N, C-alpha and C positions, 0 to 999 in steps of 0.2 A: 504494500499499500504506500502511495506517495505521501510526503509530508503534507502536501496541500489537501489531499483527501482526508488524512488524519485530522488536520486542523478543522475541516468542515464538520466532520462528525463530532469532534469534541465540542465545537460551538453548539451543535444540536443537543448534546446531552447537558451542557451547561444551562441551556434554555429550557430543559425538560420538555422538548418539542414532541408532542404526541404524534405528529405527522410522520415521524421516522420509526415509530413502533412497528416491529415486524420486518423492517427493512435491513436491520443489522442488530447485533447484540454487543454490549460492552462488557469485556471481561476485566476484572480488577485484580491485579497480581497480589496486592497487599491483603485481600480478603479471600481470594480463591473462588469468588462468585461471578456470575455474569447477570446483567440486567437489561431491561429494555431501555431505550433512550430516554423515556420520560420518568424513569424511577425517581421517586421523591426523596431518596436518600441523598446525603451530601455528595456533591460532585467530587470524584477522586482527582488526584493530581494527574496531569497529562502524561507524566512519565510512567504512571502506574497502570495505564489502560491499554488494552489491545482490542481492536474491533474485529469481529468475525461476521461473515455473511450469514451463517446459520448457527442455531443453537447446537447442532450436532458437532460442528467444528469446535465450539467451546467445550462440549463434553469431552471430545477426544483430546483436548489440550489439558484436561484435568479440572475444569471448572464446574461448579454446581449452580443451579438456578437460584436466583434471589427469591427468598420466601416473601418479601414485601411487595415486589411489583409483578411477580409471576410472569416472566417474559413469554412463556408458552401460551398465555391468554391473549396475546396481541393478534391483530389480524395478520393474514399471511402476506408475504412479500409480493408486491406487484412486479418485481423483476422477472418472475418466471413466465409472465405473459409478455412483458416488454422484450425480453431476450428470446432468441429462437435457437440458441446453440444447444449442444448435447447436454449440458448441465441443466439448463432450464427445462428441457424436455424430460430429462430424468426426474426432476422435482415434481413435474405435473403427474407423471406416471406413478411415482411413489405415493403421492397424495391419493391417487385413484386406486391404491391397493395392489399394484402389480407385483411388488415383491412378496407380499403375503400369498398371492394367488399362484405366481409363476417362479418365485425365487429370483435371485440375482442373475442366473443364466437367462431367465425369461426376460428380465429388464434389459440385459445386454443385447439379447437377440432383437428386441424391438427397436433398439437404437443402432443396430448395425455394428456392434463391437464385441470383442471377447470379454468375458467377465473380468479378466485380469486387466485389460486395457481400460475398461470402464472404471474400475476401481482406481487406477492410477490417474485417469483424467479427472474424476470427481474429487479425489483427494487433493490434487494440485489446484483445482479451481475453487472448491468449496471448503477444503479443509477436512473433509470426511468422506469415506467411501460409501457405496450404496447401502451396506448393511447398517452402518452407523446412522446414516440419514433416515433409513426406514425405522430404525429403533427410536430415534428422536421423534419421529412422527407418531409412533405408537405411544410414546410417553406423553406427547401433547394431547392425543386423543383420550388417553386414560385420565389425564388431569381434567380435561373438559367434561367427561362423563362423571367423574367423581364429584366435582363441585357443582355440576349443572343438572344432575339427575339423582334419583334414589335407587338406581340399579344396584343390586348386590355386587360386592367387589369381585366375586368370581365371574359374574356376567360382564363387568367392566373389562376384565382381563381379556376375555375372548372377543369382545366387541372391538377392542383396540387392536386386535391382531396378534396378541401374544400367544405363544404355543402352550403356555401353562400359567397357572395362578402364581407359582413360584417365580417364574421369569418376570411376570408383571410386578410383583412385590419387590424383587431385587432391583429392577430398573427404576421404579418410582423412588426407592430409597436412595439409589445412587445419584439420580438427577436432582431430586428435590430435598434430599436429606430428611425425608419424612416418610412414614409408612402410608399406605393408601388411606387407612383410617384416620390418621393425623391430618392428611391433606383434606379429606372430606370434612373434618370437624372445623376447618378454618373458613369454610365457605360462608358467604352471607347470602341469604335468601331475601329478595325484595318482597315487600308486602304485596300480597295478591298473586305472587308467582306460583303457578301450579306445581305440585310435586310430580315427579316422573317415576316410571317404573310400574311395577304391579303386574305387568304382563311381559312375557319374554320378548326381547327385541324392540321395546318401546322406549322412546326418549322424548324429552321436551326440554330444550335448552336454548340459551341465548346465542345468537350469531354475531360476534363482534365485527365491526367494520369501521372504517374511517369516515368522518363526516366532512362536508355535507353529503347527504344521500338523497337522491331523487327517487325515493321508493314509490311515490305515486305514479311516476312515469313507467316503472317496471311493472307494477300491478296492472296498469291500463294496457300495456303491451300484451301481457299475458291473457287478460280478459278478452281482448279482441281476437285472439288466436286459440282460445281454449277449445278442446274437442270434447263434447259432452260424453260422460262416462269415463274418459281417460283423465280429463282435467276439469277443474272448476276454479273460478277466480271471482273476487270481489274487489272493491276499491282498496282494501287493506289485507287481502290474503290471496294466496295461490296454493292449490293442492293438486296432486296428481298421483296416479299409479304408475309404477316403473318396474321393469324387469331387471333384476339384479342377478349376479352369478348364483346366489343361494336360493333364489325364488322371488316371488312377487314382493314388492315393498310399496309403501304409501308414505307420502310426506306432505306436510303443509307448512308454508312459510307465512307468518302473519305479523302485522305491525301492531304493537301495543299502543296504549294511550300515551305513553311516554316517548313514542317514536322508535322504540327498540324493535329489532327483528328477532323473532323466535321461531325455532324449528320444532315441529312435532312429527315424529317419524316412527314407523313400525316396519320391521323387516322379518323375513322368514328365517334368516340365518344371522346370528349375532355378528359374525365377521363382516357382514355387509354394512354395518352402521357407519363405520369410518369412511368408506368410499361414498356413502350416500350423503354424509355431511359435506364432503368435498364437492359432490355434484351440485348440492344446493348452493354452495358458495359461488361456484362458477356460474350457475344459472342467473344469479342476481349480481354478479360481478363485485363481490364483496371484498376482494383483495385489491381493488383498484386504489390508486392514489389521487383522489378527486382534487386536492389542493394543487398538485402539480399540473393536472389536466386543465383545471379552470384558469390557473395563472397563465399557462401557455396560450390557451385559446383566447382569453380576454385581452391579451396583448395585442390583438388585431382589431382595429376600430369596427370592422364589419361584423365581428362576432361578439363584441363586448355586451351588447344588449341581450343576445341569446344566453350568454353565460349568467348574466345578472338575473335573468328571468327563471333560469333552470340550473342553479348551482348543484354540482355533484351528480351530473347526469351519468347514467350507467348504460353499458352495452349488454343486453341480455345474452346469456350463454346458451348452451344446449344441454338438455337432460340426457340425451343419448345421441352420439355422433351419427349412427346409421339412420335413425329416425330423422335427424336434422336434414340429411341429404334428401331423403324422400320428400319431406315437407317443402324443402326449397325447390325441388324439381316440379312437384305438383303446383306450386305457387307461381312458377314462371309465367309471365304474360297474362296473368289474371289477377283479380282483386283479392285482398285479404279475405273478404267475405265468401267469394267463390271458392277460394282454396280451402277455407274452413269447411265448407259444404262437402267438397270432394273428399277431404281427409276424414271427415266424420263418417261418411259412407264407407270408406276403406276400413276404418277402425271397427265400425259396428258389424261389418260382414266378415272381416278376416281376423279381428282381434280375439284375444282369449279372455274369458271371464276369471276374476280372482275369487277366492273363497268368500270375500266380503261383499261380492256383487259388483266390484269395480271392472274396469276394462283396461287391458293392456294393449298398447299399440302393436299392430301385427309384426310378426317376425319377418325378417328379410326373405326367408324361404317361402312363407305364405304369400308374400307380395309377388315374388318371382313366379310362383306357380299359379296363383289365382288373381293377381292384380288386374289382368286384362279383362276379367269378367266383371270387375267393379268400376274401374276407372273409365271416364268418358273424355272425349276429345280426339284430337288428331291421332291417327294410328302410330305415326312416328314418335310422338311424345310418350304414348303409352309403352311402346317398345323400349324407349330409352329408360323409363322409370322401372320397368320390370327387369331390364337388362342390368341396371345398376344394383337393384336388389339382389339379383342372382349372383353378381360379382362379389357383393358384400357377404352373401350367404356362403359361397364356396371359398372365400379367402383370397380370390385373385385381386380384389380391391380391398385395401385396408384403410380404416378411417378411425383414428384414436386421438385423444387429447394430447398424446406425446409425439405426433407426427412432425417431421420437418416441414415447415410451411412451404417451401419451394417445391419439394418432392410431392407434397399432398396436392398442391395446385396442379402440377404437371400430370399427376395420375388422374385427377378428375377431368381435366381438359381432354385427356385421351379417350374418355368414355363418350360414346355417341349421345348427343342431346344435351351435353353439359357444356355451357359456354362460360365466358369470363365472369358474368355476374354471379352465377350459381357457385362457381368455384371460389370466388373471393368472399361471397356471403357466408358460405360454409366455413371458410377459414376464420372469418371474424367470429362466428358463433361457436364453433367447435374448439378452436385453439385459444380463443380469447385474445387474438392478435389485436393490439390497440392501434395498428397503423394500416388499416384497410380502408380504401375509398371506393365508392361505387358510382362512378360518373355516368353510367348508363341507366341508373335508376330513376324512373320518372319522378317519384316523390323527392329524391334528393335534388333533382334539377329544379323542381317547383320550390322547394325550401330555399335553395340558393338564390333563385330569382327574387323571392320575397325578402331576402336578407341583403340584397344589393350586391350579390356575387354573380359572376358569369353564369349563365344557364346552359350554355352549350358545353358538351363533354370535354373537348380539348382545352379550352381556356380555363374551365372549372378545375380540371385535373392539375393544370399548371399552377393555379392559385393555391390549391389544396396542399401542394408540396411544401408550402411554407410552414404548415402546422405539424409536420412529421416530428415525432413518432405517434401523434395522437389523432390520426385521420379517422379512425373508427368512431371517436367521440365527436368529431366534426360531422360525420355521417349521421350519427344519432341526433345531433342538434338540427341538422337540415331536415331530417324526417319529421321532427316535431314542429318545425317552422313552416312546413308545407301547408298552405291555407286550406285548399280543398283538393281532392283527387282530380287531376286534369281529365279532359275528355279522353275517351278510350281510343287508343291507337296502338299499333304494333310497336314493341320496343323490346330491348333485351330483357327487361323486367318491369312490371307495372308497379309493384309495391313490395316492401319486405314481408316475407312470409313467416 
């Protein structure tokens, strides 16, 4: 780390700046602990601190988590979406539970490396190898469940991805210098907060995030696109059924009267809880750095009013990458309402019912085999959708949160019926890429015209380059700024699906 970067981070911890929580941790040599940047404890001397990009790196260096500020309770780092390198892709896949499901060899295979080379790469870049990073993620999940739910400690261990209760106890004790019981005893329950647990695989917990947060905009987005039976949405909540590796799951994200976001979820297999929490966070873009985004965008006079009106705008993610591609392809060249109608029919006729009467979005195999019997429209478009579903089903096309952005885009564009708008829109939603712009989108162009920006794709693309690496958030603002849907005409895409 350069002296300039060290000085910048030291100024952040001196100011107790909460904007940097989750972006790095501060290890203090004189005490042997590491803290989040906003820790209220007395600021240590500059010569006594070392900054690490991850808590796992601090663990590996022999430090323990601060009992006062609990750095594991901070929102996740936005760097893993801003960056597209192997280290960032690995962090997204680790959060999705790949190490628990496939081991380090599976993680390495997805990234195109040998396990040994991946360990060297991550250790050099992040200060810890994949096993240590996964272990730190388990510790974070266990802490979250211990203080945020009433799940028995034995269920917390397996929900967090540990192989045994003893392994969980040892890790909690090593990282936090407390037993799981002692950690749970330190929690503070807010008045009116519901207790959790009582049924296997059920949680109700807080979703930390940086403010400001345009939650109203995300809930409105979800409500406009919710598929009956699969999803439901109100002005302050969104719920859906989802297929997880261990079986059907259901979750609800709701906004409290205090403006907090809470997650209520039920899974078939306890090990699916941690990946489900990660999915919910990606869906609502909760690891974003809204202060950095708003500051960058509002620096342009044309966008200042948009940012002032909607501070903390978010770019919704995807609950399931495969489903996202199908939804995007169905939504090409038609309105949001028409896409919702078509997708509802697809779900009702090809989806699977859950034990509680909910509906799961159809599998790719079901769409590949029977989609042509349900979908309506041009034959070429239907062949493209069922062909993409078949490729996803047989593995000839892969689509995950850990994909390389350039390779993912190229693979999608090689598929019949998938153009630049669809490939880029999927990259924005699935990878959480903050720097995607959609100049061919009619709603984007309408919003640009209403905001005093060029409305034609070429000059609009040139103008948008000045707000990199936050063009996805520019796209979101222009969607919201579009006054009304323009008259129907053929285009790369009518509206975001």
